[in-house]
N, C-alpha and C positions, 0 to 999 in steps of 0.2 A: 359282834354277830357269830362268833365263835361258840358253836351250838352244844348242848350236851345229849341230843338227840342220840338215840343209838349208842352211846359210848357203854361199855362192859365192866363189869368189876373183874371176874377172875373167870368167867364160864359162859357159855352161848345162853345157857337158861336164865342171865340175868340183863340181857339185852331188851333195850327198850319195849320192843314189843311184847315179852314174856312180863305176866303178872307178878307184882311182888307178894311171897306168902302172907296168908292172913296174920297179921299182928304184927309183922316183922318192917322195917323200912331202911331207907339210903338214904344217908346226908352226902352231898358233896359242895364242898367248898373250891371255887376257883378263883385264884387271880389272874388277871390279864392286862397284858398291854399289847394295844393296838397303835398302829402310827402308819401315816399315808401323806402323801406331797403330789399325788399325782391321781387323776380320776380319768374314767373314761366319758366321753364326749356321746353325742345320738349317731355317731358312725362306728363308734365300738373303737376309736383311737384314743392311746394313751394318751394325755396332755397334762403339764405342769398346772399344778390346779391349788395354790396356795399350802395348806397342813390341816391333817388333821390326827389329834391326841387323843386318846382315850385310855384311861387307868379305872379298872373295874374291879370290885370283889364282889362275888355272887354267889348266891345259896341256893341250891336245888334239892327238893325234898321229894321223895315216893316212899307212900306207906300203903302197905295192902291193908285193905276195909273187909275184903272179904277173898275168896280164893279169886276171884274174878275180877274183883273189884281195886283200883288203884287210885289213890289221892296223889296229885302232882302239885307242887307250887316252886315259884321261882321268885327270887328277890335280889335286885342288883343296887351297887352303890356305885356312882362314877363321879368321876372328874373327868370331862370332856370339852375339851377345845375345838372350834374350827374358823380358820381364817382363810377368805376367798375373795380377793381382791381387797376392796373398802371394809368389806362385811367382817365383820368378828363376833363371832359366838361362844358363850362360856355358861357351864350348866356343872352343877355341883349336887347329888342327891340322887334320889332313887331313880331310874328310868321304869319302863314299863312293867309294872308285877302280874305275874301266871297264877291263874289257879286253874286246875282242870280234873278232871274224872275219866280214867281210860277203864274200858271194858272189854274185858277177853272174849270175842266171838267164837274161835274154833282153836282146839288146838288139834294137832297130830302128832305122830311119833318124833317127827322133826321139823316140826312146821309150826307155827302159828299166827293168828290175824286176830289183830284187835282194833277197836276204835278209841276216839279221844276227842273230849270237848274241853274247851279250853276258853275262860274270859280273860283278856287283858284289860288292866287299868292303867292309866296315863300317870307317869310321874314327872319330874323336873328335866327328868335329861332324854335319852334317845325314846321317842316313842314313834315316829314315824319316817321311813328311808327319806333322805332327802331334803327335810324337812327342820326348821328351826327347833332347836332342843326345847321339850316341854309342849309343844304343838302335840295335836293329837286329842281324839276324844275315846271312848271306849271300843272295844273291837272283842270279837269272837271268832274262835277257829273249829274246824270239825275235820279231824287228821284220821289217815288209814294207817295202821303201821303192821308191816308183813314180816316175818323173821324165819330164818331157816338154818339148823347148824349143818355145819359141811365136816363129816366125818366127826374124829374126837376132839381136834384142836381148834376148827374155825366155825365160822358163822358168817352170813349174809343179812343184811335188814334195808328194808325201804320204808320210809314213810312220805306218804303224798297229803298235804295239807289245803285247805281254801281258808282265807281270812277273811273275813269282810268287817269295816271299818267305819262308826257314824259318822256323822257331816260329811263333808267335803271328801275326806282322803281317799285315794283310790285301794281297792280290793287288791289282794295276792294270793298267788298259788305258791307253792313252795315243796322240794322234792329233796329230801335227806337220803344219801345213800350210805351205807357202812359196811366195810368187809372186816372183820379182826383173826386174828391168827393166834393160840396160843403158844409161845416160843417155848416153855418150860413149866412148870407149875406155878413158877412166879411172876413171870414175863410175859406180857403181852403187845402188841402191836396193833393199830387200828389206824386205816386208811377210810377216809370220809370225804363226802361233796356235800356242799349247801348251796343250794339254788333257789332265788326266789324271783317273782316274775308280774311287775303291777298288768292287772287282768282288765285296765279301763284306759281308756284313750286320755291324752292331755286334756288338762283342764287349767283352767286361769289360775296362775301359781303353783301348779302340780304338774311334773313331767310325768311320762309312762316313765318305765326303767327296767332293766334286769341286772342282777349280779350273782356271780358263779365262785363258791370257794373251795379250795382243797385243804385238808387237815392231815395233818399226820402226827402220830402220839405213841409214846411209848410209857407203859404204866408196870408197877412191880407191887406185889402183893405184899404185904407185911403183916400176919393175923389178920385181924376183921378190919384192917387199913389197907388202902390202896395209894400211892403215889403215883399221878401221871403227870408226864412232862410233853408238850406238844407245839405245835406252831403252823398257822395258818396262811394262804397267801390268795389274793384274786386274779385269777391267769384271764378272764372275761367279764365285761359287763357293758353298759349303756346306760348313763346318765347316771353314773354310781360311783362311788370312792373307790379306789385301788389300794385297797386296805392289805396291810401285813402286820400280824400278831404273833407273840408267844405267851404260854398261858402255863402255869400250875394248878395242879387240884390234888385235892386231899380226899378221898372217899373213907367212910365209914357206915356199915352197917348196924341198927340197932335192933 
């Protein structure tokens, strides 16, 4: 669940809330190693809980259809394993794929507001939190994105989303926060948080949950490419895995 929302290339104007220029795009390829041997129980206590291993390679694309419309898409190939007591689950293949449309709603001198609609198509890997790999039906998401430049070197962004799922699966609310600072013309540091809450009560076989991640990364621009290295932890949650991850991303504009 290490997200790409809100990550920037080399300047605040390229953050998630800002649209891509017409006819231009951005490709981000990320390799992720995610591990856990503990979980948060219903009382938010960290407990031993078997293990969770995920190796993932993901491709994320943004493309400017017009000056105010941006197409977004994400594909991720996973090798993911979960051992919990006598239960063992393993999957290899695509996780939920995403296809969305972002629309610029308002833009001022230093701030911007956008809206985004996304469809999620289930795959063989992770589709629904706390469920067997491959579980889940189609899902949709509506997202509000707000960003603001902070001086010449920094920016902040917030994204609030509601994700509803077909079938019995629990709907979710999501909040992503990002702060970025340009250290030099080539180097940038990002601090991010990613939070998700189920917004329905427990149902048979489906536990309500929440999970909160913190992520820190450093990126270096090299021409039209950027290399980004980062790590994330899960300091809080309920009925959720206590994940730790490291990732490497390569960004390229086209």
